LOGURO-687079 format. One record per residue (C-alpha): residue in three letters; x, y, z; chain. Coordinates in steps of 0.001 Angstrom, whole numbers, plus 524288, in hexadecimal, padded with zeros to 5 digits. Each point is the difference from the previous one (the first is absolute). Layout:
<gulums>
     r       X       Y       Z   c
   ALA       X       Y       Z   A
...
</gulums>
This chain:
<gulums>
     r       X       Y       Z   c
   MET   C1F88   2A8AA   911A1   A
   ARG   7F3D6   803CC   7F7D2   A
   ALA   802C4   80141   7F1C9   A
   GLU   7FE0E   80C1B   7F888   A
   PRO   7F37F   800B8   7F959   A
   TYR   7FFA2   7FF28   7F14A   A
   ARG   801B8   80D18   7F880   A
   PHE   7F921   7FEFD   7F311   A
   GLU   8062B   805CA   7F3BF   A
   PHE   7F8D5   80809   7F640   A
   VAL   8074C   7FF7C   7F363   A
   GLY   7F485   7FC38   7F692   A
   GLY   7FB01   80D15   7FBC6   A
   GLU   7F2DF   7FCD3   802A2   A
   PRO   7F772   7FAA1   80BEB   A
   CYS   7FC93   7F2E9   7F84F   A
   LEU   80E06   7FCAD   7FCDD   A
   ASP   8044C   8036C   80DFC   A
   PHE   7F647   7F732   80484   A
   THR   8046D   7F4A1   7F7AE   A
   ASN   80DAA   802AA   80565   A
   THR   7FC25   7FBE3   80DE6   A
   VAL   80521   7F2CE   7FC43   A
   GLY   80FC5   7FE6A   7FFA4   A
   GLY   80911   7F5EB   7FD39   A
   ASP   7FE69   7F6BA   7F404   A
   ARG   7F1E9   8003B   7FDA8   A
   ARG   80159   7F2AF   7F829   A
   THR   80721   7F7D5   80A62   A
   THR   80127   8074D   80DB8   A
   PRO   7F732   80B3C   800F5   A
   THR   800D7   808F1   80BDA   A
   GLU   7F2BB   803D2   80483   A
   HIS   7FF42   80D86   806FD   A
   LEU   7F1B1   7FFBA   80249   A
   HIS   7FEB8   7F6B5   80AA7   A
   GLY   7F473   80662   806C4   A
   TYR   7F663   80B7F   7FF38   A
   GLY   80935   8086C   8078C   A
   ASP   80A23   7FEE3   7F5FD   A
   LEU   7F678   8041B   7F542   A
   VAL   7FB8B   80C0B   8078D   A
   ALA   80F65   80254   80224   A
   TRP   8021D   7FEE9   7F10E   A
   ALA   7F483   8095A   7FCE9   A
   ARG   80453   809D3   80B7C   A
   GLU   80EB0   7FFF4   7FA95   A
   GLY   7FAF0   8027E   7F222   A
   LYS   7F71B   80B0B   8044C   A
   LEU   7F354   7F998   7FB94   A
   LEU   7FACF   800E4   80E6B   A
   THR   80222   80AF2   808E9   A
   PRO   80527   7FCF0   80E9E   A
   ALA   7F1BC   801B4   80581   A
   GLN   7FAAA   7F6E8   7F46C   A
   ALA   809E5   7F5BA   8034B   A
   ARG   7FC79   8004F   80ED6   A
   ALA   7F20A   7FF21   7FCBD   A
   LEU   8012A   7F43D   7F70F   A
   LEU   80998   7F8F5   809D6   A
   LEU   7F5F3   80225   80B0F   A
   ARG   7F481   7FA45   7F7AB   A
   ALA   80988   7F4DE   7FC1F   A
   GLN   80129   7FCCD   80DFC   A
   ARG   7F17A   7FF9C   8029B   A
   GLU   7FE4A   7F925   7F3EB   A
   PRO   80AAB   7F5DC   7FDDB   A
   GLU   7F902   7F787   7F5C5   A
   ALA   7FC5A   80B43   7F7A5   A
   ALA   80DCC   8045B   8005A   A
   ALA   80486   7F2FF   7FC79   A
   GLY   7F701   80057   7F442   A
   ALA   80560   80D25   7FC31   A
   LEU   80D59   7FC05   80044   A
   ARG   7FC27   7F36C   7F6D9   A
   ALA   7F9C0   808E3   7F6C8   A
   ALA   80BD3   80979   7FFF1   A
   VAL   80926   7F518   7FCAC   A
   GLU   7F614   7FAF1   7F5B0   A
   LEU   80094   80DA5   7FA2C   A
   ARG   80E6D   800B7   80029   A
   GLU   8027B   7F298   7FA27   A
   ALA   7F68F   803B8   7F410   A
   LEU   8067D   80D3D   7FE27   A
   PHE   80CEA   7FA01   8003B   A
   GLU   7FC82   7F5C6   7F5E8   A
   THR   7F99D   80B66   7F775   A
   PHE   80BB6   808DE   80147   A
   PHE   80A26   7F5A5   7FE5E   A
   ALA   7F934   7FA9F   7F3DE   A
   LEU   80040   80D51   7F9CB   A
   ALA   80E54   80284   803D5   A
   GLU   80238   7F38E   7F7D4   A
   SER   7F74E   80488   7F561   A
   LYS   7F58B   7F59E   8027C   A
   ARG   7F18C   80184   80183   A
   PRO   7FB2C   7FFFF   80E49   A
   SER   7F696   7F562   8040E   A
   PRO   7F18C   8039E   80020   A
   GLN   7FE74   7F986   80D3A   A
   HIS   80AD2   80874   8054D   A
   LEU   7F8DD   80C57   7FA22   A
   GLU   7F341   7FAF1   805EF   A
   VAL   8068F   80141   80DBC   A
   LEU   80368   80E21   7FCFA   A
   ASN   7F271   80399   7FAA4   A
   ARG   7F9C0   7FAA6   80CE3   A
   ALA   80985   80853   807ED   A
   LEU   7FE5D   80AA1   7F76A   A
   ALA   7F0E4   7FF4D   80087   A
   ASP   800CA   800CD   80EEE   A
   ALA   80A19   80BB3   8001C   A
   LEU   7F6CF   807D0   7F6E2   A
   ALA   7F45F   7FE38   80903   A
   HIS   80818   807E3   80A4C   A
   ARG   80516   80A7C   7F6E4   A
   ARG   7FC7C   80DB2   802FE   A
   VAL   800A0   80E1B   7FD0B   A
   VAL   806C0   80673   80BCA   A
   GLN   803AD   80E88   80434   A
   SER   80DE0   802B4   7FE59   A
   GLY   80414   80D3C   80522   A
   ARG   7F6C7   80928   7F8D3   A
   GLY   7FD75   7F6A2   7F51D   A
   PHE   7FBF1   7F0FF   7FDAE   A
   SER   80714   7F45E   7FD55   A
   LEU   7FCC9   7F1A2   7FE81   A
   GLY   80299   7F80B   80C04   A
   TRP   7F981   7F58E   807FA   A
   ASP   7F4D4   7FF7C   809D5   A
   GLY   803C8   7FFD7   80D9F   A
   SER   7FC42   7F154   804A3   A
   ASP   8095B   7F6E2   8083E   A
   ASP   7FDC3   7F5EB   7F445   A
   LEU   80B70   7F5AC   80380   A
   ARG   80228   7FFE4   7F147   A
   ARG   800AE   80E28   7FDAC   A
   MET   80F7A   7FEAA   7FCAE   A
   LEU   7FBC1   7F78C   7F515   A
   TRP   7F80B   80B71   7F91E   A
   PRO   80AF8   80861   7FC11   A
   VAL   8084B   7F435   7FB36   A
   ALA   7F51D   7FB4A   7F7DA   A
   LEU   7FD21   80CC8   7F967   A
   SER   80F06   801C5   7FD5F   A
   ALA   7FFDB   7F32F   7F91B   A
   ALA   7F45B   8036F   7F813   A
   GLU   8060C   80C6E   7FC61   A
   LEU   80C7D   7FA6A   7FD00   A
   LEU   7FA04   7F651   7F6E4   A
   ALA   7F65B   807DE   7F99C   A
   GLY   805BA   80D8E   800D7   A
   GLY   809E7   7FECF   7F621   A
   HIS   80BE3   80314   80867   A
   PRO   80B4F   80377   7F770   A
   ALA   8095A   7F9C0   80773   A
   PRO   800EE   7F0DF   7FFD6   A
   VAL   7FF10   7F71E   80B2B   A
   LYS   80D1D   7F728   801C2   A
   ARG   80390   7F52B   80921   A
   CYS   80DBA   80115   80609   A
   GLY   80B02   7FC8E   7F785   A
   MET   8054E   7F649   80A93   A
   TRP   7F3FF   7F6CE   7FDAE   A
   GLU   807E7   7F631   7F85E   A
   ALA   80BC5   80052   80935   A
   SER   7FA16   800BC   80DD5   A
   GLY   7F145   7FE8B   7FE3A   A
   CYS   7FD63   80F1F   80307   A
   SER   7F19F   80135   7FAFB   A
   TRP   7FE37   80DEC   80506   A
   LEU   7F7A2   808C4   7F5B0   A
   PHE   8026E   80E11   7FCA2   A
   VAL   7FBA0   80A98   7F643   A
   ASP   80C5D   80418   7F972   A
   GLU   7FE7E   80F26   7FEB3   A
   SER   80ED4   801E2   7FE0B   A
   ARG   80250   809AB   7F5A3   A
   ASN   8054B   7F60C   7F533   A
   GLY   7F8BA   7F3E3   804FA   A
   SER   80CBB   7F975   8054C   A
   ARG   7FB57   7FDB9   80E35   A
   ARG   80418   7F077   8019C   A
   TRP   7FEF8   7FE58   80E50   A
   CYS   7F5AD   8011F   80BBA   A
   SER   8097D   80734   80725   A
   MET   80E83   804CF   7FD66   A
   LYS   8037D   7FE3F   80EF1   A
   ASP   7FB58   7F20C   7FF6C   A
   CYS   7FFBB   7F77F   7F30D   A
   GLY   80672   80AC6   7F83E   A
   ASN   80C7E   7FE6B   809A2   A
   ARG   7FEAA   7F1B2   7FFB0   A
   ALA   80005   7FFC9   7F177   A
   LYS   80D28   80943   7FF9C   A
   ALA   8058B   7F626   80987   A
   ARG   7FCF1   7F500   7F778   A
   ARG   8057A   80724   7F431   A
   HIS   80C39   8031C   806E1   A
   HIS   80248   7F262   804CA   A
   ARG   7FEB5   7FA7D   7F21A   A
   ARG   80B16   80B17   7FC0F   A
   VAL   8084B   7FAF6   809F7   A
   LYS   7FE85   7F237   7FD1F   A
   ASN   801F6   8018D   7F1F0   A
   LEU   80C8B   807E3   802FB   A
   ASP   8057D   7F400   80886   A
</gulums>
């Protein structure tokens, strides 16, 4: 039987953090990669509403015609993802990001800004993107999101999942809870595992 396709999760609060979270498992020892091919990159962007269905179809068709270019776009995406992860993980641990990782972001940002456009939106206007089928177009809003999160003075901090030490979950998120108390990437996953661990310890201590 054919396995069900992976469904990406969007718990980071910002596209750039959701993008870093396309790696699961313990990133230090047994990372689980979810971007195996260019189609996975398009699927992530489509599920995250960074691409319309029509844009996703156009990119997949171009990727079929230009497989080497699509492979290059995937490599660029992974390079950007890892640079963003290292940058925001450092900030979550109150450390200074590496200039090399910021340079990767700045290159992606320069590419993104070259495609930024004022577009009509109803009776008014808004900032959007040009209509090209550039194979890297899903990276434009990712790079812009990262730049704005870093330089825009976001009032909420970026945190890593509280299960990092226990299970190696390295997912990142913006903590926009009212009292800044969010600890887990997702209550249905790491939050429940943390509750189960606490319950197990209590039961064990009663024995």
